C-alpha positions as CSV (number, residue, x, y, z in Angstrom):
1,X,255.9,46.1,95.9
2,X,254.2,44.9,92.7
3,X,253.9,47.1,89.7
4,X,250.6,48.9,89.0
5,X,248.0,47.2,86.8
6,X,248.0,50.2,84.5
7,X,250.0,53.4,84.0
8,X,249.1,57.0,83.3
9,X,250.9,57.9,80.1
10,X,251.6,61.7,80.3
11,X,252.7,63.4,77.0
12,X,254.1,66.9,76.8
13,X,255.1,69.1,73.8
14,X,256.4,72.6,73.6
15,X,254.5,74.5,71.0
16,X,257.3,77.1,70.6
17,X,259.9,74.5,69.6
18,X,262.5,76.2,71.8
19,X,265.6,73.9,72.1
20,X,266.2,75.0,75.7
21,X,262.7,74.1,76.8
22,X,262.7,70.7,75.0
23,X,265.9,69.7,76.8
24,X,264.2,70.4,80.1
25,X,261.1,68.4,79.5
26,X,262.4,64.9,80.4
27,X,263.6,66.2,83.8
28,X,260.3,68.1,84.3
29,X,258.4,64.8,83.8
30,X,260.8,63.0,86.2
31,X,260.2,65.5,88.9
32,X,256.5,64.7,88.7
33,X,257.3,61.1,89.4
34,X,257.3,60.0,85.7
35,X,259.2,56.9,84.8
36,X,260.8,56.0,81.5
37,X,260.7,59.5,80.0
38,X,261.5,59.3,76.3
39,X,261.1,61.4,73.2
40,X,258.1,60.5,71.0
41,X,257.7,60.5,67.2
42,X,256.4,64.1,67.2
43,X,259.2,65.7,69.1
44,X,257.5,65.7,72.4
45,X,258.2,63.6,75.5
46,X,256.2,60.9,77.2
47,X,256.5,59.4,80.7
48,X,254.6,56.8,82.7
49,X,253.2,57.4,86.2
50,X,251.4,54.9,88.5
51,X,247.6,54.7,88.5
52,X,246.0,57.9,89.9
53,X,242.5,58.6,91.1
54,X,242.1,62.4,90.4
55,X,243.7,62.5,86.9
56,X,242.3,65.8,85.7
57,X,243.4,67.8,88.8
58,X,246.8,66.0,88.7
59,X,247.4,67.0,85.0
60,X,246.5,70.6,85.7
61,X,248.9,70.7,88.6
62,X,251.5,69.0,86.5
63,X,251.1,71.7,83.8
64,X,251.7,74.5,86.4
65,X,254.7,72.7,87.8
66,X,256.2,72.0,84.4
67,X,255.6,75.6,83.2
68,X,257.3,76.9,86.3
69,X,260.3,74.6,85.8
70,X,260.8,75.3,82.1
71,X,259.9,79.0,82.2
72,X,257.3,78.8,79.4
73,X,253.5,78.7,79.1
74,X,253.5,77.0,75.7
75,X,253.2,73.4,76.8
76,X,250.6,71.0,75.5
77,X,249.8,68.1,77.8
78,X,247.7,65.0,77.1
79,X,247.2,61.7,78.8
80,X,245.9,58.2,78.4
81,X,245.9,54.8,80.2
82,X,248.2,51.9,79.2
83,X,248.4,48.4,80.6
84,X,251.6,47.5,82.4
85,X,252.6,44.7,80.1
86,X,252.2,46.9,77.0
87,X,254.5,49.5,78.6
88,X,257.2,47.0,79.2
89,X,257.1,45.8,75.6
90,X,257.4,49.5,74.4
91,X,260.5,49.9,76.5
92,X,262.0,46.7,75.1
93,X,261.7,47.9,71.5
94,X,263.6,51.1,72.3
95,X,266.3,50.0,74.7
96,X,269.5,48.9,73.1
97,X,273.2,48.5,74.3
98,X,274.9,51.9,74.9
99,X,278.7,52.5,75.3
100,X,279.1,55.2,77.9
101,X,282.9,55.1,78.3
102,X,285.8,53.2,76.8
103,X,285.0,50.3,79.1
104,X,281.5,50.8,80.5
105,X,278.6,49.4,78.4
106,X,275.0,49.4,79.5
107,X,272.9,46.6,77.9
108,X,269.4,45.1,78.4
109,X,269.3,41.4,79.5
110,X,267.7,40.3,76.2
111,X,270.7,41.5,74.1
112,X,274.2,40.0,74.1
113,X,276.6,42.9,73.8
114,X,279.6,40.6,73.2
115,X,282.0,42.6,75.4
116,X,285.6,43.0,74.2
117,X,288.8,42.9,76.3
118,X,288.6,45.2,79.3
119,X,285.0,46.1,78.7
120,X,282.6,46.2,81.8
121,X,279.0,45.4,81.0
122,X,276.1,46.6,83.1
123,X,273.1,44.5,82.4
124,X,270.1,46.6,83.1
125,X,266.4,46.2,82.3
126,X,264.5,49.4,82.5
127,X,261.7,48.2,84.7
128,X,260.0,51.2,86.3
129,X,263.0,53.0,87.7
130,X,265.0,56.0,86.6
131,X,268.5,55.3,85.5
132,X,269.1,53.3,82.3
133,X,272.0,55.2,80.7
134,X,269.6,57.0,78.5
135,X,269.7,60.3,80.4
136,X,272.6,62.8,80.4
137,X,272.9,62.9,84.2
138,X,273.4,59.1,84.3
139,X,276.0,59.2,81.5
140,X,277.8,62.1,83.2
141,X,277.9,60.2,86.5
142,X,279.2,57.1,84.8
143,X,281.9,59.0,82.9
144,X,283.2,60.6,86.1
145,X,283.0,57.4,88.2
146,X,285.0,55.6,85.5
147,X,287.8,58.1,86.0
148,X,287.9,58.2,89.8
149,X,286.9,54.9,91.4
150,X,289.8,53.0,93.0
151,X,289.6,49.2,93.6
152,X,288.9,48.3,97.2
153,X,287.1,51.5,98.2
154,X,283.8,51.9,100.0
155,X,281.0,54.0,98.3
156,X,277.4,55.0,98.8
157,X,274.9,55.6,95.9
158,X,272.3,58.0,97.3
159,X,269.1,58.0,95.2
160,X,270.0,54.7,93.5
161,X,267.0,54.4,91.3
162,X,267.6,51.4,89.0
163,X,270.9,50.7,90.7
164,X,273.0,51.5,87.6
165,X,275.6,53.6,89.5
166,X,275.9,51.1,92.3
167,X,276.4,48.3,89.7
168,X,279.0,50.4,87.9
169,X,280.8,51.1,91.2
170,X,281.0,47.3,91.8
171,X,282.2,46.7,88.3
172,X,284.9,49.3,88.7
173,X,286.2,47.6,91.8
174,X,284.5,49.1,94.9
175,X,284.6,46.6,97.7
176,X,281.3,47.7,99.2
177,X,278.5,49.9,98.0
178,X,275.5,51.1,100.0
179,X,272.7,51.9,97.6
180,X,270.0,54.1,99.2
181,X,266.6,54.4,97.5
182,X,263.2,55.6,99.0
183,X,260.9,54.5,96.1
184,X,259.7,50.9,96.6
185,X,259.2,50.3,92.9
186,X,262.7,51.5,92.2
187,X,264.0,49.2,94.9
188,X,262.3,46.2,93.3
189,X,263.9,47.0,90.0
190,X,267.3,47.7,91.6
191,X,267.2,44.4,93.5
192,X,266.5,42.5,90.3
193,X,269.3,44.4,88.5
194,X,271.8,43.7,91.3
195,X,270.9,40.0,91.0
196,X,271.2,39.9,87.2
197,X,274.7,41.5,87.5
198,X,275.8,39.2,90.3
199,X,276.9,42.0,92.6
200,X,274.7,41.3,95.6
201,X,277.8,40.5,97.7
202,X,279.2,44.0,97.0
203,X,276.1,46.2,96.9
204,X,273.8,46.5,99.9
205,X,270.4,47.9,98.9
206,X,268.7,50.0,101.6
207,X,265.0,51.0,101.1
208,X,265.1,54.3,103.0
209,X,264.9,58.1,102.6
210,X,268.4,59.6,102.7
211,X,268.5,61.9,105.6
212,X,271.4,63.6,107.5
213,X,270.7,61.3,110.4
214,X,270.9,58.2,108.2
215,X,274.1,59.3,106.5
216,X,275.7,60.2,109.9
217,X,275.0,56.6,110.9
218,X,276.2,54.7,107.9
219,X,279.4,56.5,107.0
220,X,282.3,56.9,106.6
221,X,282.7,56.3,102.8
222,X,285.6,56.8,100.5
223,X,283.2,58.2,98.0
224,X,279.5,59.1,97.5
225,X,277.6,59.2,94.2
226,X,274.4,61.1,94.0
227,X,272.3,61.6,90.8
228,X,269.3,63.5,92.1
229,X,268.0,67.0,91.7
230,X,270.1,70.0,92.8
231,X,267.8,71.1,95.7
232,X,268.0,67.7,97.3
233,X,271.7,67.5,96.9
234,X,272.2,70.9,98.5
235,X,270.0,69.9,101.4
236,X,272.2,66.8,102.0
237,X,275.6,68.4,101.1
238,X,276.6,68.9,104.7
239,X,275.7,65.3,105.6
240,X,277.6,64.1,102.5
241,X,280.7,66.0,103.8
242,X,280.4,64.4,107.2
243,X,279.9,60.9,105.8
244,X,283.1,61.1,103.7
245,X,286.4,59.8,105.0
246,X,289.4,62.1,105.0
247,X,290.2,63.0,101.3
248,X,286.9,61.4,100.3
249,X,285.3,62.2,97.0
250,X,281.8,63.1,95.8
251,X,280.3,62.6,92.4
252,X,277.0,64.5,91.9
253,X,274.7,65.0,88.9
254,X,271.2,66.2,88.2
255,X,272.3,69.8,88.3
256,X,271.4,72.3,85.6
257,X,273.9,74.7,84.2
258,X,272.3,77.8,85.9
259,X,272.5,75.9,89.3
260,X,276.2,75.1,89.1
261,X,277.6,78.3,90.6
262,X,275.3,78.3,93.6
263,X,276.1,74.6,94.2
264,X,279.8,75.1,94.0
265,X,279.7,78.1,96.4
266,X,278.0,76.0,99.0
267,X,280.4,73.0,98.3
268,X,283.5,75.2,98.8
269,X,282.1,76.6,102.1
270,X,282.0,73.0,103.3
271,X,285.5,72.1,102.1
272,X,284.5,70.3,99.0
273,X,286.4,71.5,95.9
274,X,285.7,70.7,92.2
275,X,288.4,68.5,90.5
276,X,286.5,67.4,87.4
277,X,283.3,68.0,85.6
278,X,281.1,66.7,82.8
279,X,278.6,68.6,80.7
280,X,275.9,67.2,78.4
281,X,273.0,69.3,77.0
282,X,271.6,71.3,79.9
283,X,273.1,69.1,82.6
284,X,276.3,69.3,84.7
285,X,278.0,66.6,86.7
286,X,280.9,67.2,89.1
287,X,283.6,65.4,90.9
288,X,284.6,67.0,94.2
289,X,287.2,66.2,96.9
290,X,287.6,67.2,100.5
291,X,290.2,69.9,100.8
292,X,290.1,71.7,104.2
């Protein structure tokens, strides 16, 4: 699927300046379908959405959803149009190599990160998909995966986005990775990123909505990684459990601190027990294993 000719640029700022609210704004934009959410020069956040017909009604609905998610009524929203090529150039200026762990480095293709001994480089152009190493949930997932992935294991990346976790799994030694992503634009970006990193022989990209039926068919896996919102993870948790091999492991992210206890309660009920966790800002990532 080709990229839109132009993008709706949606900007949001919290008038109250509350740190908790500001930390939630990038995720609020992402839940609306925003891509490339980033902080602007005035302390607000901006994201890009595909061309829309009813912009005014969408923005008003977006305001209601964001206020409900952040728990405040002090949000200022504005919007404008931007051509696709200009958006890509904006991303290029702001996206630089990032070291996520001792050995995992995420770098755009136009920069030579000059990796040292033992370093594993993930070459990733932002395109239009979520997952560039610039969000705490992505970094938390990568930090946990770096500690647990064993060479020769079979993994699934559910909600693959840009493909960053699937590429990391391949770099860390997984023998096969199934990357499942429903967004056609994200799939296009992921396919390009897989090719750039030379991991097409290891990573199988599946354009599909992850459902319990699908997961029942494609398992079992030694591990599943899933960096999506908590509600979706909870709806799939039973299917994740069934799709894991004995003693399989699950790495999840996209969970806010106040959602952790409810998530862990349901995970324990299914025989998935927490063995490691990562916290950054308002976000929690967890590593769980099957323990019946």
